[in-house]
DOFIRO-35370 format. One record per residue (C-alpha): residue in three letters; y, z, x. Coordinates in steps of 0.5 Angstrom, whole numbers, padded with zeros to 4 digits, always signed. Each point is the difference from the previous one (the first is absolute). Layout:
AlaYZX/...
***
This chain:
Met+0013-0055+0019/Gly+0001+0003+0007/Ala+0001+0007+0002/Gly+0005+0002+0005/Arg+0001+0006+0004/Thr+0006+0004-0001/Lys+0004+0005+0003/Gly+0006+0003-0003/Arg+0004+0006+0002/Val+0003+0005-0005/Gly+0003+0006+0004/Arg-0005+0002+0005/Val-0006-0003-0004/Asp-0003-0006+0002/Val-0004-0004-0005/Gln-0007-0003+0002/Gly-0005-0005-0003/Thr+0000-0007-0003/Val+0003-0003-0007/Ala-0002-0006-0002/Ala+0005-0005-0002/Gly+0003+0001-0007/Trp-0002+0008+0000/Glu+0007+0002+0004/Pro+0002+0004-0006/Val-0005+0005+0001/Arg+0002+0001+0008/Asp+0007+0001-0003/Ala-0002+0005-0005/Phe-0004+0003+0006/Leu+0006+0001+0004/Arg+0004+0002-0005/Asn-0005+0006-0002/Phe+0002+0003+0007/Glu+0007-0002+0000/Gln+0002+0003-0007/Arg-0006+0004-0003/Gly-0002+0005+0006/Glu-0006-0004+0002/His-0003+0003+0007/Gly-0006-0003+0001/Ala-0004-0005-0004/Ala-0004-0007-0001/Val-0001-0005-0005/Ala-0005-0006-0001/Val-0001-0005-0005/His-0005-0005-0002/Arg+0000-0006-0004/Asp-0006-0004-0002/Gly-0004+0004+0005/Val+0005-0002+0006/Arg+0005+0005+0003/Val+0007-0002-0001/Val+0003+0007+0002/Asp-0002+0005+0006/Leu+0006+0004+0002/Trp+0001+0007+0003/Ala+0006+0004+0003/Gly+0002+0007+0001/Ser-0004+0006+0003/Arg-0007+0002-0001/Asp+0002+0007-0001/Val+0005+0002-0005/Asp+0003+0005+0004/Gly-0001-0004+0007/Thr+0002-0005+0004/Ala-0007-0004+0002/Pro+0001-0007-0003/Trp-0004-0002-0006/Thr-0005-0006+0003/Glu-0004-0005-0004/Ser-0006+0005+0000/Thr+0003+0006-0002/Ala-0003+0003-0007/Gln+0002+0005-0004/Val-0002+0005-0006/Val+0001-0004-0006/Arg-0001+0005-0005/Ser-0001-0002-0007/Ala+0000-0007+0002/Thr-0007+0002+0002/Lys-0002+0000-0007/Gly+0001-0008-0001/Val-0006-0001+0006/Ala-0004+0005-0003/Ala+0000-0003-0007/Ala-0003-0006+0003/Val-0007+0004+0001/Pro-0002+0001-0007/Leu+0003-0007-0002/Leu-0005-0003+0005/Leu-0006+0005-0002/His+0001-0003-0007/Gln+0000-0007+0003/Arg-0006+0002+0003/Gly-0003+0002-0006/Leu-0001+0008+0003/Leu+0005+0003-0005/Asp+0001-0001-0008/Leu+0008+0001-0001/Asp-0002+0003-0007/Ala-0005+0005+0002/Pro+0001+0007+0000/Val+0002+0003+0007/Ala-0005+0005-0001/Thr-0006-0006+0000/Tyr+0001+0000+0007/Trp+0003+0007+0001/Pro-0003+0005-0004/Glu+0004+0006+0002/Phe+0006-0004-0003/Lys-0002+0001-0007/Ala+0002+0007+0000/Ala+0006+0003-0004/Gly+0001-0005-0005/Lys+0000-0006+0005/Asp-0007-0003-0002/Arg+0003-0006-0004/Val+0005-0002+0006/Thr-0002-0007+0002/Val+0001-0003+0006/Arg+0005-0005-0003/Gln+0004+0006-0002/Leu+0000+0004+0007/Leu+0003-0006+0003/Ala+0005-0001-0005/His+0003+0007+0001/Gln-0003+0002-0007/Ala-0005+0005+0002/Gly+0005+0006-0001/Val-0001+0004+0007/Pro+0006-0001+0004/Val+0000+0007+0002/Leu-0005+0006+0002/Asp+0001+0007-0003/Arg-0001+0002+0007/Pro+0003-0004+0006/Leu-0004-0002+0006/Thr+0001+0002+0007/Leu+0001-0006+0005/Ala-0007+0002+0003/Glu-0003+0000-0008/Ala+0004-0007-0001/Val-0004-0003+0005/Asp-0007+0002-0001/Leu-0003-0005-0005/Pro-0005+0005-0003/Thr+0005+0005-0001/Ala+0006-0004-0003/Thr-0004-0004-0004/Gly-0004+0006-0003/Ala+0007+0003-0002/Ile+0002-0007-0003/Ala-0007+0000-0004/Ala+0001+0007-0003/Gln+0008-0001-0002/Ala+0001+0000-0007/Pro+0005-0006-0002/Val+0007+0002-0002/Trp+0000-0005-0006/Glu-0006-0004-0004/Pro-0002-0005+0005/Gly+0001-0007-0002/Thr+0006+0002-0005/Ala+0006+0000+0005/His+0001-0002+0008/Gly+0003+0004+0005/Tyr+0000-0001+0008/His-0005+0003+0003/Ala+0004+0000+0007/His-0005+0004+0004/Thr-0006+0001-0004/Phe-0002-0007+0000/Ser-0002+0001+0007/Trp-0006+0004-0002/Leu-0001-0003-0007/Leu-0001-0007+0004/Ser-0004+0003+0006/Gly-0005+0004-0005/Leu-0001-0006-0004/Val-0001-0005+0006/His-0004+0005+0004/Arg-0005+0001-0006/Val-0001-0008-0001/Thr+0000-0002+0007/Gly-0003+0006+0004/Arg+0006-0001+0005/Thr+0007+0003+0000/Ile+0006-0004-0002/Gly+0003-0001+0007/Arg-0007-0002+0003/Trp-0001-0005-0006/Val+0007-0003+0001/Ala-0001-0001+0008/Glu-0007-0003-0001/Glu+0002-0005-0006/Ile+0007-0001+0000/Thr+0004+0002+0007/Gly-0005-0002+0005/Pro-0002-0007-0003/Leu+0007-0002-0001/Gly+0003+0003+0007/Leu+0005+0005-0003/Asp+0003+0006+0003/Leu-0001+0004-0006/Trp-0003+0006+0000/Ile-0002+0006-0006/Gly-0002+0005+0005/Leu+0004-0002+0007/Pro-0005+0000+0006/Asp+0002+0004+0006/Ala+0000-0006+0004/Glu+0005-0003-0004/Ala+0005+0006+0000/His+0004-0002+0005/Arg+0003-0006-0004/Val+0003+0004-0006/Gly+0007+0002+0000/Arg+0003+0006-0003/Leu+0002+0001-0007/Gly+0007+0004-0002/Pro+0005+0000-0005/Val+0006-0005+0000/Glu+0007+0001-0003/Glu+0001-0003-0006/Ile+0005-0006+0001/Asp+0001-0006-0005/Pro+0005-0006+0001/Pro+0005-0001-0006/Gly-0003-0005-0005/Gly-0007+0001+0004/Gly-0004-0001-0006/Ala-0004+0006+0001/Leu-0004+0002-0006/Arg+0003+0006-0004/Leu-0005+0004-0005/Arg+0002+0004-0005/Pro-0006+0004-0003/Lys+0001+0005-0006/Arg+0000+0006+0005/Ser+0001-0002+0007/Val-0005+0000+0005/Ser+0004+0005+0004/Glu+0000+0005-0005/Ala-0008-0001-0001/Tyr-0001+0002+0007/Lys+0004+0006-0001/Asp-0005+0002-0006/Pro-0006+0003+0003/Glu-0003-0001-0007/Ser+0001-0007+0000/Leu-0005-0006+0001/Thr+0005-0003+0005/Arg+0000+0006+0004/Arg-0007+0002+0000/Ala-0003-0007+0001/Phe+0004-0001+0006/Gly-0002+0007+0002/Val-0007+0000+0000/Ile-0001+0001+0007/Glu+0003+0007+0003/Pro+0004+0001+0004/Lys+0003-0007+0000/Pro-0004-0004+0006/Asp+0003-0003+0006/Glu-0001-0007-0001/Asn+0001-0001+0008/Asp-0006+0005+0001/Pro-0006-0003+0003/Val-0004+0003-0005/Tyr+0003-0003-0006/Arg+0000-0007+0003/Ala-0007+0001+0002/Ala-0002+0002-0008/Glu-0003-0005-0004/Leu+0006+0001-0006/Pro+0000-0007-0003/Gly+0006+0002-0005/Ser+0005+0002+0006/Ala-0002+0000+0007/Gly-0002-0007+0002/Val+0003-0003+0006/Ala+0002-0007+0001/Thr+0004-0005+0003/Ala+0004-0005-0004/Arg-0004-0006+0002/Ala-0006+0004-0002/Leu+0003+0001-0007/Ala+0002-0007-0001/Arg-0006-0003+0003/Phe-0005+0005-0005/Tyr+0004-0003-0006/Ala+0000-0007+0002/Ala-0008+0001+0000/Thr+0000+0002-0007/Leu+0003-0007-0002/Gly-0004-0004+0005/Pro-0003-0002+0007/Val+0005+0002+0006/Asp-0002-0003+0007/Gly-0007-0001-0002/Ala-0001+0006-0003/Glu-0003+0000-0007/Arg+0004+0002-0006/Leu-0001+0007-0002/Phe+0001-0001-0008/Ala-0004-0005-0004/Pro+0004-0003-0006/Ala-0002+0005-0005/Thr+0001+0006+0005/Leu+0007-0003+0001/Thr+0001+0000-0007/Leu-0002+0007-0001/Ala+0005+0002+0006/Arg+0006-0002-0004/Thr-0002+0002-0007/Glu+0004+0006-0003/Glu-0004+0006-0002/Ser+0005+0005-0001/Ala+0007+0000-0001/Gly+0006+0004-0003/Pro+0003+0007+0001/Asp-0004+0003+0006/Lys-0001+0007-0001/Val+0001+0002+0008/Leu+0005-0005+0002/Leu+0004+0001-0006/Val+0002-0008-0001/Gly-0004-0006-0003/Thr-0005-0002+0005/Arg-0005-0006+0000/Phe-0007+0001+0003/Gly-0006-0005+0000/Leu-0007+0002+0003/Gly+0003+0005+0006/His+0006-0005+0001/Met+0007+0001-0002/Leu+0003-0006-0003/His+0006-0003-0001/Gly+0005+0003-0004/Pro+0007+0004+0000/Ala-0003+0006+0003/Ser-0003-0004+0006/Pro+0003-0007+0000/Leu-0004-0005+0004/Leu+0000-0007+0001/Gly-0001-0002-0008/Pro-0004+0001-0006/Ser-0007-0002+0004/Ser+0001+0005+0006/Phe-0004+0006+0001/Gly+0000+0005+0006/His+0002+0007+0002/Pro+0006+0003+0003/Gly+0000+0006+0004/Arg+0005+0006-0002/Gly+0006-0001+0005/Gly-0001-0007+0002/Ser-0006-0004+0002/Leu-0002-0006-0005/Gly-0006-0005-0001/Phe-0001-0005-0005/Ala-0003-0006-0002/Asp+0003-0005-0005/Pro-0005-0006-0002/Glu+0005-0004-0004/Ser+0004-0001+0007/Gly-0006+0001+0005/Ile+0004+0005+0003/Ala-0003+0006+0004/Phe+0005+0005+0002/Gly+0000+0007+0005/Tyr+0006+0004+0002/Val-0001+0007+0004/Thr+0005+0005+0002/Asn+0000+0006+0004/Gly+0007+0002-0004/Met-0002+0004-0006/Arg+0005+0000-0006/Lys-0001+0004-0007/Thr-0002-0006-0003/Val-0007+0000-0004/Thr-0001-0007-0002/Ala+0006-0005+0002/Asp+0003+0001+0006/Pro+0007-0004+0001/Arg-0002-0002+0007/Ala-0007-0003-0003/Gln+0004-0003-0006/Ala+0005-0003+0005/Leu-0006-0004+0003/Val-0003-0002-0006/Arg+0006-0003-0003/Ala+0001-0004+0007/Val-0008-0002-0001/Arg+0002-0002-0007/Ser+0006-0004+0002/Ala-0004-0004+0005/Val-0005-0001-0005/Asp+0005-0003-0005/Gln+0003-0004+0006/Ala-0007-0003+0002/
***
């Protein structure tokens, strides 16, 4: 199946890149995102069975600017970072260095404080540890300092009995995972990812953006909420709306998303350079898709990341049902979000992670699909952005027709 270079125009937008024969529906959906859904700048990439079949980019690199998005443009992908970071404990387990059922305190003794002595690694990764909030929010300077931030999370008392429920650890996941990985490996998680994953795979993806790559990164910003009639955007109807929960300073939702105060500027070089594996990774769509392709099998001669048993772990449900933070039903594996109504991916075998407001990366073992979407236009969506969902539907259509 040969790939052909494509170029389309919607208004002032030129779409660049390549699409293999049969994958034109993804190109068409990408174009419609600019025409109908208020997209400013974005890229999408898809692999099937290790072969890249879609590689598209368009718009401006800055949400508020006119410089064009190029094939090397990268963006902060927010919580889509979690999907990459979640590979680290899985690979450590694969190498015999981490017992998923051991207490976290086995590796990180300070973590046993305040009733967390029996929290297992498995529970930590499945958002069951009960520490999605901090009693005192951290400043940005404290949040990016590993000893300070991991010390704060180690001292925090859980807000529910660990293991009895789950709730999205939106920001605290950064320090939970950083603290664990540092104590198991002696390396920061950003360094581990660079040396063991992104370096060998040749990925333009960083947890802790190097100064030398900063010139490639566009600016994020809010975009108008536009959905075409009948566009199929997911509508979530929680018992209590997320907007109401955000207004309540005592709610877990407001507190979980507000553990860094004042709210950091994601375009700040300090934030981008921070090793925050839950929120501040920087990547291209091409890199996200290639990463997930490597979890499924060899890519361009590079060895696969996950052994078959690890791939099974990645797609296995660990927690599901009402989410105490997001207020909808969610499904998690060992750090990855799994396919479900709150976060539709390609199908029941899919695992990955959305980024609040837009970006998405995932793998689908049953179809051999690996997907990456990156945008600079941030919407209010948390787990199911309409632009990403339109692209996923187009991928499903192409798979069904193949």
